[in-house]
C-alpha positions as CSV (number, residue, x, y, z in Angstrom):
1,X,3.8,5.5,31.3
2,X,5.8,6.0,28.1
3,X,4.8,8.9,25.9
4,X,5.0,9.8,22.3
5,X,8.7,10.7,22.4
6,X,10.1,7.5,23.8
7,X,9.8,3.8,23.1
8,X,6.6,2.4,24.4
9,X,6.7,-0.8,26.4
10,X,4.3,-3.5,25.5
11,X,2.5,-3.3,28.8
12,X,1.7,0.4,28.3
13,X,0.0,-0.1,25.0
14,X,-3.4,-1.1,26.4
15,X,-3.4,2.1,28.6
16,X,-2.8,4.2,25.5
17,X,-5.6,2.5,23.7
18,X,-8.0,2.9,26.6
19,X,-7.2,6.6,26.8
20,X,-7.9,7.1,23.1
21,X,-11.1,5.1,23.3
22,X,-12.4,7.1,26.3
23,X,-11.7,10.3,24.4
24,X,-13.5,9.1,21.3
25,X,-16.5,8.0,23.4
26,X,-16.7,11.6,24.7
27,X,-16.9,12.9,21.1
28,X,-17.8,10.0,18.9
29,X,-18.5,12.0,15.7
30,X,-16.2,15.0,15.7
31,X,-17.4,17.9,13.6
32,X,-15.5,19.1,10.5
33,X,-13.8,22.0,12.3
34,X,-12.4,19.6,14.9
35,X,-11.2,17.2,12.3
36,X,-9.6,19.9,10.2
37,X,-7.8,21.3,13.2
38,X,-6.4,17.9,14.1
39,X,-5.4,17.2,10.5
40,X,-3.7,20.6,10.1
41,X,-1.8,20.2,13.4
42,X,-0.6,16.7,12.4
43,X,0.6,17.9,9.0
44,X,2.3,20.9,10.5
45,X,4.1,18.7,13.1
46,X,5.5,16.4,10.4
47,X,6.6,19.3,8.1
48,X,8.2,21.3,10.9
49,X,10.5,18.3,11.5
50,X,10.9,17.4,7.9
51,X,14.6,18.2,7.6
52,X,15.3,16.4,10.9
53,X,13.4,13.4,9.7
54,X,15.4,13.3,6.5
55,X,18.7,13.5,8.3
56,X,17.6,10.7,10.6
57,X,16.6,8.5,7.7
58,X,20.0,9.1,6.1
59,X,21.6,7.7,9.3
60,X,19.1,4.8,9.6
61,X,19.8,3.7,6.0
62,X,23.5,4.2,6.2
63,X,23.3,6.2,3.0
64,X,20.1,7.9,1.8
65,X,20.3,11.5,0.5
66,X,18.3,13.8,2.8
67,X,16.9,15.4,-0.3
68,X,15.5,12.1,-1.4
69,X,13.9,11.4,2.0
70,X,12.5,14.9,2.2
71,X,11.0,14.7,-1.3
72,X,9.8,11.1,-1.3
73,X,9.1,10.3,2.4
74,X,7.7,13.7,3.5
75,X,6.6,16.0,0.7
76,X,5.2,13.4,-1.6
77,X,2.3,12.7,0.8
78,X,1.0,16.3,0.7
79,X,-1.0,16.2,-2.5
80,X,-3.1,13.3,-1.3
81,X,-3.6,14.8,2.1
82,X,-4.5,18.2,0.7
83,X,-7.1,16.6,-1.6
84,X,-8.6,14.8,1.4
85,X,-8.6,18.0,3.4
86,X,-10.5,19.9,0.8
87,X,-13.2,17.3,0.3
88,X,-13.8,15.3,3.5
89,X,-16.5,17.6,4.8
90,X,-18.6,16.7,1.9
91,X,-17.9,13.0,2.4
92,X,-19.1,13.3,6.1
93,X,-22.6,14.3,5.0
94,X,-25.3,11.7,5.3
95,X,-26.1,10.0,2.0
96,X,-29.8,9.7,1.2
97,X,-30.9,6.2,0.0
98,X,-33.9,5.3,-2.2
99,X,-36.8,4.5,0.2
100,X,-38.0,0.9,0.6
101,X,-41.5,-0.6,0.6
102,X,-43.0,1.8,-1.9
103,X,-41.5,4.9,-0.3
104,X,-42.8,4.3,3.2
105,X,-39.3,3.5,4.7
106,X,-36.9,6.4,4.0
107,X,-33.2,5.7,4.8
108,X,-29.8,7.3,4.8
109,X,-26.2,6.3,5.3
110,X,-24.4,7.8,8.3
111,X,-20.6,8.0,7.8
112,X,-19.3,7.4,11.3
113,X,-15.7,7.2,12.5
114,X,-14.7,3.6,13.3
115,X,-13.1,4.8,16.6
116,X,-9.4,4.0,17.3
117,X,-7.2,3.1,14.3
118,X,-3.9,1.3,14.6
119,X,-1.4,2.0,11.8
120,X,1.7,-0.2,11.3
121,X,4.3,1.2,9.0
122,X,7.1,-0.3,6.9
123,X,10.8,0.5,6.8
124,X,11.2,1.5,3.1
125,X,9.2,4.7,3.4
126,X,8.6,4.8,7.1
127,X,7.3,8.4,7.3
128,X,5.2,8.6,4.1
129,X,3.4,5.3,4.7
130,X,2.1,6.2,8.1
131,X,1.7,10.0,7.4
132,X,-0.9,9.6,4.6
133,X,-3.1,6.8,6.2
134,X,-3.0,8.6,9.6
135,X,-4.2,11.8,8.0
136,X,-7.0,10.0,6.2
137,X,-8.0,8.4,9.5
138,X,-8.1,11.8,11.2
139,X,-10.2,13.2,8.4
140,X,-12.7,10.3,9.0
141,X,-12.9,11.4,12.6
142,X,-10.8,8.7,14.3
143,X,-8.1,8.6,17.0
144,X,-4.8,7.1,15.8
145,X,-2.0,5.0,17.2
146,X,1.0,4.5,14.9
147,X,3.6,1.8,15.2
148,X,6.7,3.2,13.5
149,X,9.2,0.8,11.9
150,X,11.9,-0.3,14.3
151,X,14.3,-0.6,11.3
152,X,14.4,3.2,11.3
153,X,14.7,3.9,15.0
154,X,16.2,7.4,14.7
155,X,13.5,8.5,12.4
156,X,11.0,6.9,14.7
157,X,12.2,8.9,17.6
158,X,12.0,12.2,15.6
159,X,8.6,11.3,14.3
160,X,7.2,10.6,17.8
161,X,8.7,13.8,19.1
162,X,7.3,15.7,16.2
163,X,3.7,14.4,16.6
164,X,3.9,15.0,20.4
165,X,4.8,18.6,19.8
166,X,1.3,19.3,18.4
167,X,-1.0,16.4,19.2
168,X,-2.2,15.0,22.5
169,X,-1.7,11.3,23.0
170,X,-5.5,11.0,23.0
171,X,-5.5,12.2,19.4
172,X,-2.5,10.6,17.8
173,X,0.3,8.7,19.5
174,X,3.4,7.1,18.1
175,X,4.7,3.8,19.3
176,X,8.4,2.9,18.9
177,X,9.9,-0.4,19.9
178,X,11.1,-3.8,18.7
179,X,9.4,-7.1,17.9
180,X,7.8,-7.5,21.3
181,X,6.1,-4.1,21.1
182,X,5.1,-4.7,17.5
183,X,3.5,-8.1,18.4
184,X,1.6,-6.5,21.4
185,X,0.5,-3.7,19.1
186,X,-0.9,-6.1,16.6
187,X,-2.9,-7.9,19.3
188,X,-4.7,-4.8,20.5
189,X,-8.5,-4.6,19.9
190,X,-8.4,-1.6,17.6
191,X,-11.5,-0.6,15.6
192,X,-9.4,-1.0,12.5
193,X,-5.8,-2.0,11.7
194,X,-3.9,-0.6,8.7
195,X,-0.7,-2.5,7.8
196,X,1.9,-1.8,5.2
197,X,4.7,-4.3,4.7
198,X,5.6,-7.7,3.4
199,X,3.1,-10.6,2.9
200,X,5.1,-12.6,5.5
201,X,4.5,-10.1,8.3
202,X,1.0,-9.3,6.9
203,X,-0.1,-12.8,7.6
204,X,1.0,-12.5,11.2
205,X,-0.8,-9.2,11.7
206,X,-3.9,-10.5,9.9
207,X,-4.0,-13.5,12.2
208,X,-3.8,-11.4,15.3
209,X,-6.5,-9.1,14.0
210,X,-8.6,-12.1,13.1
211,X,-8.5,-13.4,16.7
212,X,-9.9,-10.1,17.8
213,X,-12.3,-9.7,14.9
214,X,-10.6,-6.4,14.0
215,X,-11.1,-5.3,10.4
216,X,-7.8,-4.9,8.6
217,X,-6.4,-3.2,5.5
218,X,-3.3,-4.9,4.1
219,X,-0.9,-3.0,1.8
220,X,1.6,-5.5,0.7
221,X,3.8,-6.1,-2.4
222,X,4.5,-8.7,-5.0
223,X,6.3,-9.6,-8.2
224,X,5.5,-6.6,-10.4
225,X,5.8,-7.4,-14.1
226,X,6.9,-5.0,-16.8
227,X,6.0,-6.1,-20.3
228,X,7.6,-4.4,-23.2
229,X,5.1,-4.8,-26.1
230,X,6.0,-5.6,-29.7
231,X,5.2,-2.1,-30.7
232,X,7.3,-0.4,-28.0
233,X,10.4,1.7,-28.5
234,X,12.9,-0.6,-26.9
235,X,15.4,2.1,-25.8
236,X,12.7,4.3,-24.4
237,X,11.1,1.4,-22.5
238,X,14.5,0.4,-21.1
239,X,15.0,4.0,-19.9
240,X,11.6,4.1,-18.2
241,X,11.9,0.7,-16.6
242,X,15.4,1.5,-15.3
243,X,14.2,4.7,-13.6
244,X,11.4,2.8,-11.9
245,X,13.7,0.0,-10.7
246,X,16.2,2.5,-9.2
247,X,13.8,4.5,-7.0
248,X,15.1,4.2,-3.4
249,X,17.6,1.7,-5.0
250,X,14.8,-0.7,-5.7
251,X,13.4,-0.7,-2.2
252,X,9.8,0.1,-3.3
253,X,6.8,-2.2,-3.4
254,X,5.8,-0.6,-6.7
255,X,9.1,-1.2,-8.6
256,X,9.1,-3.5,-11.6
257,X,10.6,-6.9,-10.4
258,X,11.0,-8.5,-13.8
259,X,10.6,-7.5,-17.5
260,X,9.5,-9.4,-20.6
261,X,11.0,-8.1,-23.9
262,X,10.8,-9.4,-27.4
263,X,13.5,-12.0,-27.9
264,X,15.1,-10.3,-30.9
265,X,15.3,-7.0,-28.9
266,X,16.9,-8.3,-25.7
267,X,20.4,-7.1,-26.4
268,X,19.2,-3.7,-27.4
269,X,17.1,-3.5,-24.2
270,X,20.1,-4.5,-22.1
271,X,22.4,-1.9,-23.7
272,X,19.8,0.8,-23.3
273,X,19.1,-0.1,-19.7
274,X,22.8,0.1,-18.9
275,X,23.1,3.5,-20.6
276,X,20.1,4.7,-18.6
277,X,21.5,3.5,-15.3
278,X,24.9,5.1,-15.9
279,X,23.2,8.4,-16.8
280,X,21.8,8.5,-13.3
281,X,24.8,7.0,-11.5
282,X,28.0,7.5,-13.5
283,X,29.8,6.4,-10.4
284,X,28.5,4.1,-7.6
285,X,30.8,3.2,-4.8
286,X,31.3,6.7,-3.4
287,X,28.3,8.4,-5.0
288,X,26.4,10.3,-2.3
289,X,23.2,9.9,-4.2
290,X,23.1,6.1,-3.9
291,X,20.6,4.7,-1.3
292,X,22.1,1.9,0.7
293,X,20.3,-1.3,1.5
294,X,18.5,-0.6,4.8
295,X,20.3,-3.1,7.0
296,X,22.6,-6.1,7.0
297,X,19.8,-8.7,6.9
298,X,18.2,-7.2,3.7
299,X,21.6,-6.7,2.1
300,X,22.4,-10.4,2.7
301,X,18.9,-11.4,1.4
302,X,19.2,-9.5,-1.9
303,X,22.8,-10.7,-2.5
304,X,21.7,-14.2,-1.7
305,X,18.9,-14.0,-4.4
306,X,21.5,-12.9,-7.0
307,X,23.9,-15.6,-6.0
308,X,21.2,-18.3,-6.1
309,X,20.2,-17.2,-9.6
310,X,23.8,-17.2,-10.8
311,X,24.5,-20.6,-9.3
312,X,21.5,-21.9,-11.2
313,X,22.8,-20.6,-14.5
314,X,21.6,-17.0,-14.7
315,X,24.0,-14.4,-16.3
316,X,24.6,-11.3,-14.3
317,X,25.1,-7.8,-15.8
318,X,26.5,-5.5,-13.1
319,X,26.0,-1.8,-14.1
320,X,28.8,0.2,-12.7
321,X,32.0,1.8,-14.2
322,X,34.6,-0.8,-15.1
323,X,37.0,0.3,-12.4
324,X,34.4,-0.3,-9.7
325,X,33.3,-3.8,-10.7
326,X,35.6,-5.6,-8.3
327,X,34.3,-3.5,-5.4
328,X,30.6,-4.3,-5.6
329,X,28.5,-5.4,-3.9
330,X,30.0,-3.9,-0.7
331,X,28.9,-5.3,2.6
332,X,30.5,-2.5,4.6
333,X,28.4,0.2,3.0
334,X,25.5,-2.2,2.1
335,X,25.7,-1.0,-1.5
336,X,24.2,-3.4,-4.1
337,X,24.8,-2.2,-7.7
338,X,22.1,-2.0,-10.3
339,X,22.0,-5.5,-11.8
340,X,20.3,-7.3,-14.6
341,X,19.8,-11.1,-14.6
342,X,19.5,-12.9,-17.9
343,X,18.6,-16.5,-18.7
344,X,17.3,-17.0,-15.2
345,X,16.0,-20.5,-14.7
346,X,12.4,-21.1,-13.5
347,X,13.5,-22.6,-10.2
348,X,15.6,-19.6,-9.1
349,X,14.3,-18.1,-5.8
350,X,14.3,-14.6,-7.3
351,X,11.4,-15.6,-9.5
352,X,9.1,-16.0,-6.5
353,X,10.4,-13.7,-3.9
354,X,10.0,-9.9,-4.1
355,X,13.5,-8.4,-4.7
356,X,13.4,-5.1,-2.9
357,X,16.7,-4.2,-4.4
358,X,18.2,-2.8,-7.6
359,X,17.9,-6.1,-9.5
360,X,15.8,-6.7,-12.6
361,X,15.2,-10.2,-14.1
362,X,14.9,-10.0,-17.9
363,X,12.8,-12.7,-19.7
364,X,12.2,-12.9,-23.4
365,X,9.2,-13.9,-25.5
366,X,8.5,-14.6,-29.2
367,X,4.7,-14.1,-28.8
368,X,3.5,-11.5,-26.4
369,X,0.9,-13.8,-25.1
370,X,3.7,-15.8,-23.5
371,X,4.5,-12.8,-21.3
372,X,0.8,-12.1,-20.6
373,X,0.3,-15.8,-19.6
374,X,3.3,-15.7,-17.3
375,X,2.1,-12.5,-15.5
376,X,-1.4,-14.0,-15.2
377,X,-0.2,-17.3,-13.7
378,X,1.6,-15.9,-10.7
379,X,0.3,-14.3,-7.5
380,X,-1.4,-11.0,-8.1
381,X,1.1,-8.2,-7.8
382,X,0.6,-4.7,-6.4
383,X,1.2,-3.1,-9.8
384,X,1.6,-4.2,-13.4
385,X,3.4,-2.3,-16.1
386,X,2.9,-2.2,-19.9
387,X,5.3,-0.4,-22.2
388,X,3.8,0.3,-25.6
389,X,0.7,1.6,-27.2
390,X,-3.0,1.3,-26.1
391,X,-3.4,-1.7,-28.5
392,X,-5.4,-4.8,-28.7
393,X,-2.4,-6.5,-26.9
394,X,-2.7,-4.1,-24.0
395,X,-6.5,-4.6,-23.8
396,X,-5.9,-8.3,-23.7
397,X,-3.3,-7.8,-20.9
398,X,-5.9,-5.8,-18.9
399,X,-8.5,-8.6,-19.3
400,X,-6.3,-11.6,-18.5
401,X,-4.1,-10.3,-15.7
402,X,-5.1,-9.2,-12.2
403,X,-3.1,-6.7,-10.1
404,X,-3.7,-3.9,-7.6
405,X,-3.2,-1.3,-10.3
406,X,-1.9,-0.9,-13.9
407,X,0.4,1.8,-15.3
408,X,1.3,2.1,-18.9
409,X,4.7,3.6,-20.0
410,X,5.8,4.7,-16.5
411,X,6.1,3.7,-12.9
412,X,3.5,4.1,-10.2
413,X,1.1,6.2,-12.3
414,X,-1.9,4.5,-10.7
415,X,-0.5,5.3,-7.2
416,X,0.0,9.0,-8.1
417,X,-3.6,9.6,-9.0
418,X,-5.0,10.8,-5.7
419,X,-8.6,10.4,-6.8
420,X,-8.1,6.7,-7.4
421,X,-8.2,3.9,-4.7
422,X,-4.8,2.5,-4.0
423,X,-4.4,-1.1,-2.8
424,X,-3.6,-4.6,-3.7
425,X,-5.5,-7.8,-4.4
426,X,-4.8,-11.3,-3.1
427,X,-1.2,-11.7,-2.0
428,X,-0.5,-8.0,-2.7
429,X,-3.1,-6.9,-0.2
430,X,-6.7,-6.2,0.6
431,X,-8.6,-2.9,1.0
432,X,-7.6,0.5,-0.3
433,X,-6.9,4.1,0.7
434,X,-6.1,7.5,-0.9
435,X,-8.8,10.2,-1.0
436,X,-12.4,9.0,-0.7
437,X,-11.3,5.4,-0.6
438,X,-9.2,6.2,2.5
439,X,-12.1,8.1,4.2
440,X,-14.4,5.1,3.5
441,X,-11.8,2.6,4.8
442,X,-11.7,4.4,8.2
443,X,-15.4,5.0,8.4
444,X,-18.4,2.8,9.2
445,X,-21.3,3.3,6.9
446,X,-24.3,2.9,9.1
447,X,-27.7,2.6,7.5
448,X,-30.5,4.5,9.3
449,X,-34.0,3.5,8.2
450,X,-37.3,5.0,9.4
451,X,-40.9,3.9,9.0
452,X,-43.7,6.3,8.0
453,X,-46.1,3.3,7.4
454,X,-49.3,2.9,9.3
455,X,-48.8,-0.9,9.5
456,X,-46.2,-2.8,11.6
457,X,-43.8,-4.3,9.1
458,X,-42.5,-6.9,11.6
459,X,-46.0,-8.3,12.2
460,X,-46.1,-9.5,8.6
461,X,-43.1,-11.7,9.3
462,X,-44.5,-13.7,12.2
463,X,-47.5,-16.0,13.0
464,X,-50.4,-16.4,12.5
465,X,-50.0,-17.5,8.9
466,X,-53.5,-16.8,7.5
467,X,-54.7,-18.9,4.5
468,X,-54.7,-15.8,2.3
469,X,-51.1,-15.1,3.2
470,X,-50.0,-18.6,2.4
471,X,-51.6,-18.3,-1.0
472,X,-50.0,-14.9,-1.7
473,X,-46.5,-16.1,-0.8
474,X,-46.8,-19.2,-2.9
475,X,-48.1,-17.2,-5.9
476,X,-45.2,-14.7,-5.5
477,X,-42.6,-17.4,-5.3
478,X,-44.0,-19.1,-8.4
479,X,-44.1,-15.8,-10.3
480,X,-40.5,-15.0,-9.3
481,X,-39.3,-18.4,-10.4
482,X,-41.1,-18.0,-13.7
483,X,-39.5,-14.6,-14.3
484,X,-36.0,-16.0,-13.4
485,X,-36.4,-18.8,-15.9
486,X,-37.7,-16.4,-18.6
487,X,-34.4,-14.4,-18.3
488,X,-32.5,-17.5,-19.4
489,X,-34.3,-17.3,-22.8
């Protein structure tokens, strides 16, 4: 049978799951020492191979600075994991509940591992976005099977080998393979599935999980708005939005996808945005710091979105030095330049499809409520951004819009708070992780109730229905109804 360090054939997946399930049955609630040991070995395995993973990702992307990968795809997960490591032992402890029936039925919550967790990772941060949820699943006492993205096959091979160097397949195993393996993985009867990726694929995974009644967490994306408020410093807001849009060359589910700016300030915003981009990338075509589009299909998709907008009347602002304008975008290197789209019509595809590239659509408003209404009318995004003060406008934005999280004056601040749940809502996902939220996601909270009463509670719920009981129930129902009506005033 295939092992951690090679591609796993679809027919081998059930055998891997069965092995993990048997191991979990032998130790269904691992103690804190066991969990900490597993967590520490897992973290050490990834960090020991960090540089190799970064080099592999550089090759998989075609161009992605190893320092960027090491910083964003490996090291950035450590604060969240360390916070979990420090606190999970407290989270494991039973939680006492208020007793029922006048104190005669004490109860507590038992925080049990769900069992075997399947984690399906994306391609944009293929290490980070399996590293953190897997660590949280281990802290919750589970066994873990990871399906690594087939878009980054070299990194997947390194990651599988890294994990195998310190973990047994019964603890954590890494599955590499293409669409057939991914489909078979999604159809396994895990005790929980954790998926990060696009809504399109998320629907497929959720449908498979639904057929097996497997609980699932979906971490998706969406059209993240950035509203530049009337009181904002336009140049500063442009600088901040540009930085957020250019992380991983726009291939981030938390990037702002479109911006609303005051109509009178649009030209100033565009100028400041261009200056900010060029301060980061004074050259583009041969700049080693540029992250390429991950593959030909995604390159063609993003270029197609730009072309569709232009064909429908949008104006394109390409932000590269003048002597490079005729050389971008470049299909050979899959380099798409930082781009603004102005006057984009409503029916352009880019207004409904998540970009996942270095392209920002700029809209204008004369009244900020126009921007708030636009953001509120669309599908709920993973993150919403507001640039400006904590004003009445901002408070109205918080009330009228819905999103996974909100950050004011910078990108991904809600994600960076490891004490806060991270997750989407509606089309941007369901469920959450990070810290206690992650521990709870991968745990089953089982209520344990006990009776210290001299009577048999269940006897009161069955026949015979004595005349006195009939009268007591009728009187209680009438009293409850009267109280309910009284609350209405």
